[in-house]
N, C-alpha and C positions, 0 to 999 in steps of 0.2 A: 520718263519723269522730267528729264532735263530738256530745256529748250535752247535758250541762248547760252547755256553753260555746257561745257564739254562733258562733265560728269556731275553726279550728285555728291559723291564722296571721293576724296583722293587719299590714299594711304601711302606713306613714304617709308619703305623698308619692308623687305620680305622675310623677316625672321619670324620667331615664334609668335610674338604678339601681333605683328602686321599681317601674317598669313591668316591667323585666326579671325581678326576683326574684319578684314576684307572679305573673307569667305562667308562669315556669318551674316554680314550686311547684305551681300549679294544674294544669299539664299533666302532672305526674308520675303514675306508674302508680296510686298510691293515691288520686289525686284528692282531696286534702285541701281543706277549705273555707277559702278565702282571701278576706279583705276588704282591698281597696285603698281607702284614704281620701285624697282630694285636696282641698286647701283651695279651689282655683279651679274653673273650669268645664270643659266638655268641650273647648273650643278647636277645635271641628269646623267652623267657618265656612270655606268654601273660599277666601274672600278672604284668609285668613291664610297661604295656602300658595303664593302666587306666588313663584317662585324669585328674581325680580329685587328682591323686597322684603326680601331677607335682611338688609340693613343698617338697616331701618326698622321691622320688625315689633315690636321691643322698645318702640316708642313707643305701642303699643296698651295703654292703662292697665289693662284687665281681664286682661291676660296677664302683667303685671309687678308684682312687689311694690313697685317704685319706691324701693328702698333707696339711701341716700347714706351715705358715710363721715362721720366727724367731720372737721372741718377739719384738713388736714395742714399744720401750722404751718411745717414745714421745706420745704414745697412751695408757698410763697407763699399759704398759707391755703386751698388748693383743697379743696373737698368733691368727692370722686370718685364718679362714677356707679357704683353697685354693683348693677346690675340683676340680678334673679333671676326666672326664669320662674314663672308662676302658672297652674295649670290642667294638664290632661293633656298629657304631653310635657315639662312643666317647662321648664327652660332650653333644651332642644332645640327648643322651639317659637319661641324669640325670639333665640337666639344667631346668630352669623354663618355657621352651617351648614358649617363646615370640618371635614373628616375627616382628622386627622393623629394618628398613634399614638406617635411619639417614637422614642427610641434603644433598641436592644436592651439596652444597658448600664444604662439606667434601671431596667429590670425585674429584671435580675440584682442590682442594688444594693438594690432593694426586697426581693427574696427574702432577701438577706443581713441586712438590717435587722430583718426580722420572724422570721427563722429558719424560713421556709416555702417550699419549692421550687415550690409552686403558682404563685408569682409570677415564677419564672424565665422568661426570654425563650422558651425552648423550649416551655414550657407555655402561656404567654400567647399566643404566635403562633397556636397551634391554637384557643384559646378565642376569639380575635378573629375567626377564620373562622366561628364559630358565629353571630356577630352580623351579619357582612357579607353583603350581596348586591351585590358589587362589579362594576360594569359598566365594563370597561376600555377601551371604545371611545373613541378620541381623534380629533378632526377632523383632516383631512389637513394643515392648516397647523401643527398642533402635534406631529405624530408624530416630527419630528426631535428634539424636546426631551423629550417626556413619553411613556413607554411602559411602563406597569405590566403585569406578567404575570399572567394569570388564575390560574395555578398558585400564586402567592404570596398569594392573597386568597380569602376565602370568597365563594361564588357562590350560596348557597341560604339565607342567613340572613334574618331578618325585615326588616333595615334596608337599603333600596335606596340605593346610592351611585353617582354617575356624574359625568361631565365634560360641561360645556356643549358644544353643537354647534349653530351655530358659536361659536368664541371671538369675543369682541368685538374691535373694531379696536384694535390697539396691544399686545395681550397678548404676541405673539411677540417684540416689541421688548425685553421684559424679559429674555428669554433671550439675545438678541443682545447686549444691554448687558453681561450677565454674561460672555459670551465675550470681548467687547472689553476688559474689565478683568481678564481672567485668572481669573475666578471659576469654580468648577466648576458644571456643570449636572447635576442629579440626575434621572434618568428616572423614579424612583419613591421619593419621600421617605417612603413607608410600607413600606419594605423592612426596617426595623430600623436603617438608616443614613440619617439625615435630612440629612447634610451636602451642601451645594450648593444652587443655586437650582432649585426644582422647583415642583410643584403637586399637592396632594392632591386627592382626590375631594371632591365636594360632596354634602351630604345633600339630594339632589333626584333625581327620576326621572320621565321622561315628563311634564315640565312642572309638577311639583308637589313642594313641599318635603316631606321625610320627617322624622318625629320619632319619639320613643320610644313614642308611642301606636300605632305599627305592631305592637308586641308585644301589644296588646290586641285586635287584629282577630281575629275568630272565636274570642273567648274562650270557654272551656268554662263550663257552667252553675255549676260550683263556685267560680268567681271572681266575687265581687261587687265592683263599682266604685261608690263613692259620691263624687260631686263636691260642691262647695260645702260641704265638711265640715272646716273647720279644727279641729285638735286642740288642746285646752287643756293636757292633761297626760297622762302615763302613770299608770295606776292601779296601785297597789302593795299587796301583802299581805306585810308585813315587807320582806324583801329580794328578793321575787319580783314581777316584772311580771305582771299578770293581764289587762290590757286597756288601753283608752284612754277618755278622756272628751273629747267635742267641745266647742267653745266654746258651742254652743247647749244643751249639757247631756245629750246622748245618750251612753250608756255601751255599749261593746262589749267582750266578753271573748274571750280567746285561750287555747286549751288548751295550745298549745306556746309559740310565741314572738311577742312584739311586736317589729317590725322598723321602725326609724326610717330613713327615706330622704328627709329634708327638705333635704339638701345641707349644705354646710360652714358656712352661716350659720344655717339654721333648726334643724338637728339639735342643735347645742349649746344653742341657745335653749330647745328643748323639754326637753332633759335638765335644764337648770337650773330651769325651771319645775316640773319633777317632783321636785326635791330632789336631783338628781345633778349634782355639779359642785364648784367651789371653795366650801368651807364659809363662808368669810368673805363671798364675794359673795352667797351665798344668804341668809345671816343679815341682811345689809344691807337686803334687800328682804322680810324677814319670811317667808321660805320655809323650812319644816322640812327639815333635812338627812337624806336617806335614805342617801346614800353620798357621802363626801367624796372627790371626784376633782379635785385641784387644777388639772389641765391641760385640763379641758373648757373649750373656748373659746380656749385658748392656741394658739400655734404657727401662727397664720393665715398662709398663704402665698398668693402670687398672681403671675402674670405681668403686666407692665405695659409700656407703650410710649409713645413720643413720635413726632411726625410732622413731615414737611416736604413741601411741595407744589410741583410744577412747574406754572407757568402756561404752557400751550402754545397754539400758533396755532389759531385756529378751524378745526374740521374734523379735528383730529388724532385725536379719539375720536368714538364714536357717541353719547355720553351727552347732549350739549347739546340735540340735537333732541328726545330723549325727555323730558328734564327741563323743556323749554320748552313741552311740549304743553298745550293748553287743557284745562280740566276736562272738557269734552265729549269731546274726542279721547281723553283718558286713560280715561274711563269706557268708551268704545267699545272701546279696546284691551283693557281688563281683561275686558269682557264676552265678547269674542272668544276670549280666552285660556281662559276657563272652558269654552268650547265645544270648542276643539281642542287646548289645552295646547301650542301651538307659537308660534314667533315671538319677538319682542323680549323678552318677559317671561321667556323661558327662556334668554336669552343675556346681556343686559346685567347687570353686577354678579355674574355667575355663575362667573367665572374669576378666582381670586385667587392669583397666583404667590406662593410663600413659599419662603424658603431659610434654612438654618441653617449657621452658620459658626464656625470657630475664629478666634482673633485673637492674634497674637504680642505686640502691645502690652499686652494684658491679662495674658498670661503673664509678661511682664517687669516688671509694675507692682508697686509696694510693697503695694498692696491685695491682690493675689493672694498674694504671699509671706507676708502676715500671716494667711492662712487656715490652719486646722489641716492637718496632713499628709495625713490621709485625704481631706479635701475637695479638696486640690490634686491628689492622685492620681486621684480620680474625674473631675475636670475635664480631666485629660490623657488619659483613655481615648479610643480612636480615634474613636468615633462620638458623643461628647458635645460639643455645641456650646457656644459662649460667648454667642452672641446669634442672634436671628432677624431677617431683613429680609423685608418683604412690600410689595406694591403693589396698586393698583386698589381700594383702599377709598374711601369718600367723602372729600371735603375736610373733615376734622374740625376743622382749625384753619388759618386763612389770614391770621392777623395783622390788620393794618388794611386789607387789600385787600378789596374788595367784588366777589364773583364776578358776572360779567355773563351773561345768558342764552346768548350765543354762545361763551362761554369753554370751552376744553378744558383738562383738567388731568390730572395724574398724582400721586397721593398715595403717598408712601413712609412706611412704618412701621418703626421700630426697636424691637425688644423685648429686654428683659433675660431671659436664661435662667438657671436655677439660682440664683435670688435667695437672698440670705442674710438679708435683712430679714424679720422676723416681726411679726405684730400679734395682735389679740385680738378676740373677740366677748364682750361682757358685757351686762348687763341695764340697761335704764332703769327698769323696774318689774316687779312680779310679775303684771301684767295681760297675759294671753296675746294680747290684741288689739294691744298696743303692740309696735312693732318693737324688736329688740335694738339694741345700740350696736356700731358697727363702727369699729375703729381699725387699719387694715392696716399703718400705719407704712411706707408704700411708700418705697423708695429711701433708707431711713435708714442702711443699712449702707455703709461706704466701698467695699466691693467692688462693690456694685450700682451705685453712682454711677460708678465707673470703667467698668464695662461699658456703662452708658447713654451715657456720653460717647464711648466708642470705637465703639459701634454706630451712634450718630447721625453720627459723623464718616465712617464707612464709607458710610452711606446718602447723605450729601451728595456724596461722591466718586462713588458709583454713579449718582446723578441727573445727573452731568456727563458721562456716557458719550456718545461721538459720536452714537450712534443717537438719543439723546434731544435732544442739542444742536441738531440740525437743525430741530427744531420748538419749541424752548424760547423763550418770551418773557422770562420771568424766574422766579426762585424766590421763593415767598411763604410766609408762616407758617413761617419757618425761622430758625436762629441767625444772628446778625450776621456771624459768621466761623466758621472751623473751630477756633478756640482753645478750650481747656478751659473757660475762664471763660464765653465766649459760648455755647458749647453747653450748659453747665450752666444758665445763666440762662434759656435757651429751654426746656429740658426741665423745669426746676423749676416752670414755670408752664404747662406743656402736657403733662400726664401723664394717661394713660387706663388704666383697668383692663381686662385682657383677659377679666375675669369667669371666671378660672380659680381661684377661691378653693378652698382645700383644707386638710386636715391639722389641723382644730380638735378632732377627737376621735381622736387619732392611734393607729394600730395599732402594737403592738410585742411583743417577747419578754417572757417572764415576769419577767425581771430588769430590764426597762426601766421605771424609776420614772416616766417621763413618759408612758407609754402609757396610754390610756384603754380600749382594746379589745384583745382577744387576736387571733391570726391567724384565728380562726374567727368574728370579728366580735362576740363576746360582750363586753358592758360589764362592766368589772371590778367585782367585789363585788355584782353584781346578777344574779339568775337570770332566764332566759327573756326577756332584753332584748338586742337586737343593734342595731348601727348599720351600715347598708349604703349608703354614698354616698361622695362625695369627701372628707368630713370625716375618714375613717379612714386615708387613704393617708399613708405615712410620708415621702414626698418628692413634689415637684412635677415630673412628667416633662417632658421637652423636647418638648412637643406642644401641641395644643389639646385641652383635657381632657374634652370630651364623650365621646370614645372611651374614656377611662379610666373614666368613670362607667358606661358600658355594661359594660365589663370587670368592674368591681367587682360589679355586679349578677349577671352570669353566674357569677363565681367564688363568690359567696355562695350562689347557688342550687345549684351543684354540691355545695358543702359541706353545706348543709342537707339536700338530698335524700339524700346518702350517710349523714349522721349519723342521720337519722330513718328510714332504710330506705324512702324513699318510692317507689323504683322496684323494690321487691321485692313479691312476691305474699303478703304477710302484714301484719298490723297494724303501724303505725309503732312503732319503738322509742322509749321515753321516757327 
């Protein structure tokens, strides 16, 4: 299809959205020439795919940009870990591998905000099925609590999703505790109604972690993938994007579109380096202004959480024996897993119960009443939660206690949903090798602080359920009491990002002055340039957002294929 151009489409970034859109475009009937550029490596070492390593893979420095926020002065000066995946698969290769899609009303609200029914739940549900290869088998001990229906999920998509078998010791107690406290148990939190304690599938199958690179398997010859190719800027001819230049100086041209899929932190960074963003910010760093878009980098949103830990009697869980293995025994266990993909590395850390809940104390609070009417109404919709509670993560914060090799533990996480705080991505310099500056402003809004306090209070109550008490030694890394002041003091010094950053190049209707892209992902005021990743989403769904990143890629691919007629037996429309 290309002649004087190197490629028909160039996609920058090999994460969830980028792998999806590059693959789908290349597989369309017209077989356009597609280039996928990724700053990192292939990430194809089998040692990166052990399911039990889901909470530690991010520590591999070659796979992580290693970002940190600026100190959050209102949170005791914390610099929050802002990990982002580097290499094929992007953040799907280093995140905690949870598959959660959120509430049906999230997507209906998204459709309303951007004026495009493509984002309504009815349409999103079918598009999610194109992504999923959802294995609904549940081990016998869990069938009473978790029972997803195959008909509600995709079973032939590129991304394998499954549940651990067996569940590690103690997981079923989480659901028994919910019942003891009168909390609902949800057999399928991925049904469009996430309310209640449940468990989504994990991005793992047959003993191996699954990532967005699954979309690149058996890639057609018209898809070129170049790794270790960080991009310096988008090349422009007037107001038209014509290609990209890598940091090492290689130029690649695109006949049709340049598509940025670097994620909510790197895409606004690359736009600004290319002269597209807030004019004042660009001029401050000596960057010529191509298009003044004041909201590029603004409106940064994220989910965040705090923790409390139960110290339990030795033997309550299966983890202490594994965590206390000698280096030789661990190496042997890993070598055996590579051979047979079975055993403890497919069970431990592979079941993470999560539940979403409403909360009357929040609804009655002055902080809720101070929100605008539409936001209040959205938060009252039947399937929209106030917070999320989860268990079986590592012991992220244990206060002044030192865990001993024989200790068992249960970590509880309390998340703020529908956060009202927003932050920004700006520049430190015009050098593309310098990381951008991140100020998420976490928990700066009064409503978010109220939700954080009530979510942690509920988690503390939950950890006192009778099923847990029988094995509890004491609670560690927790607030001094359940008072507002003590909870806030604890949370303000013990906050973690969920790495669900989004909305920094926000999508919106034509009359939305804060929107940076239109519903077809086109950057305002710039021809042949699109952004396809979590930076464009107009709200933060009540989920774990890797599912949304895949969804964004699938939606963009559908729109591009239709717009250019790539599934028709004739040359593409321009």
